N, C-alpha and C positions, 0 to 999 in steps of 0.2 A: 503548410506546416510540415516539418520533418521531425519525427520522433525517433531518437536513438534509444533502442530498447533491448530487452532480453526477456524471453517469454516467461522465465521463472522469477524474474526480479519483482519483489513485492512493491517496490517504489515505482517501477514502470507500470505495474498492474494498476496502481492507484491513478496514475496519469491517464492511462488508457480509458479507465472508467470515466474520469472527468471529461475527457475529450468527447466520449460517446454521449454523455449526459448533455453536453452543450451542443451536440449535433454537428461537431466540427470534423471535417475530413482531414486526413494527414497521411503522409507517406511513412511507412514503418521501415526503419533502418536497423536491422538486428546487429548486435555485437555479441558474438559467441564467447561466453566466459571460458568455456573449455579450451578455446584457442587463444585466450588472453587478448582478444580483439579490442576490449575496452581499455587496454594498456598500450595499444599500438600508437605510434607517433601521430598517425593521421587523426585518430580520435582525440588524443591529448591536445592536439592543436585546436580542437573544437571545444573540449571540456577538460581543462587542465587537472581537474580532480580525478579524472579517469573513472568516474562513477556513472551508473545508469539510474535514471534516464537523463536525457537532455532534450530540450525542445528548441528547434530552430524555427523562429518566426521571422520570415523575410530577412534572414541573415543575422538577426539578433538571437544569440543562443542563451537559453535559460537552463539552469541546473537546479537540483534539489526539488523533490516532488512537491513539498508544501508550497514553496515559492511559485512553482509552475501552476499549481492548482489555484492559488490565490490570484495570480495574474489572469488566468482564464476567467475567474469569477468577476474580476474587476472589468475585464475587457468585454465579456459576454455575460451580462447580469442575469439572464434567465436561462434555465432555472437557477435560483440563488443557492449557493452552497452554505451560506451563513444566515442566521436569523436577522430580522430587521433591527432588533434592539441590541444595545451594547453588551448587556449582561449575557444575553443569549449567545452572541458571537464569541464572547470570552469563554463561555462554558463549552461550546462546540470545539473551539480551538484547543481547550484544555483536554478534552476527550481524545481529539485527533492526535495531539502531541504526546499523550500517554502511550500511544502506539509508536508514532514516528520517532520520538526523541528518547523514550525510555525503554520500550519493549523491543522494537525491531533492531536497533543498532547492535545490541549484544547477541543477537541471533542471526546476524547477517552472514552471508556465505563466507566472506573473508574472515570473520571471527571463527566460524565453525571449521574452516580450513586451517586456521592457526592452531586451534585445539588439536586437530589431527596431526598436522605436520610438525609443529614446533613443540607441542606439549605431549605428544605421543598418545593421545586419547583415541580409543577405538570407537566403533559405532555406538556401543552401549553408553560410553561416557559422554559422547557428543549429544546423543539423543536425550540423555538424562538432563544435561545442561539446558537443552532447548526447551524441554517440557517444563522444567522448573521455572524458567523466566517467563514463559507464556502464561503459566498458571498464576504467577505473581502479578503480571500485568492485567490479566483478565479479571482477577478478583475485584479490583477497585472499579473497573469499567462495568462489570455486571451490576454493581451497586448504583453507579451513576445512571446507567440505562434504566434501572428500576425507578429512579427518582425523576428523570427528565423525559422518558419516552411516553408519549400520550396513548399510542395504540398498540405498542409492543412490536411494531414493524420497523421502527427507525430508532437510532440511538437517542435522538433529541427531537422533541416535538412530534410532528406528523408529516415530515417530508425529508427527502434525502439531504444530508449535510456532509461536510468534510469528515465528520466522525464515521459515518457509514462507509464512505469511500475508503477510509483507512482500515476499517474493521474487516471488510470482506477478504482482502488479500491475506491478512493475518490469520483469519479463520481457515482459509484455504491451506496455508502452510501448517497450521496447528494440526489439521487432519492428516497432512502428509507425514507428520512425525508422530502420528498415533497419540496425540495428547488427549487426556481424559477431559471431555467437555461437559460431562454430566453436572459439575458444579455451576455451570454457566447457562442455564436454560434460556434466559432472556437474550443473551448474545447469540445463541444457536438459533432461536426463533427469528431474531432480526436478520441474521445472515441468510437464513433459509429464504426469507421473503425477498431480500435484495438480490440474491443470486438468481432468482427466477425472472428478474427484470431484464429485458433484452440488452440494455446498455451495459449491465454488469456481466451478463453471460457472454457477450461478444468480446469482453476484455480478458476472459479466462486464459490461463497459460496455454491450454491445449488447443485453443482456437487461433493461436498466433502462427504466422508463417514460418517462424524459426523453431517451432515445437518439434522435438524429436522423440 
């Protein structure tokens, strides 16, 4: 497998965690955002969206982190990223998508760059935007974790799920932007536990070959 990645990409961070949890080896192919390598013709020929990550599996290229993670879960069933029951699977997907579809897209690097370059926002404005939407997204997730976490170590039940894989990169970035996390003690406790697991720790941005 070949993973087209960028060390600070939250979406790539998720996929790195998923690959590690499944015990799968892969070649890391960094695409440096600062040099617009993800928009270069050679990469667009691989992934026309020009987004990170993409996973090449024997010549079949998959994009979008959720699609990649669900593929990995179907192809390599253990450990499972989704509960055995249909209601549980729907709940975990809902928690994961609250980050992947609602929270992360409006705080993505290209959105923050648009705020700066096109709308003339300085660091204060951009950071205020970021913290506002993280706080909005985490508020409901905190409540859901309170309802569905059994031990306080995972978002749902008592094992790693897609929701956990999506939470940790978002918490990492929330700290980068000095977001006030005191209102979210459950999410902080869950993330702290997960970040200590070797599969999560090895996926951290600073552990990647393209980290600068």
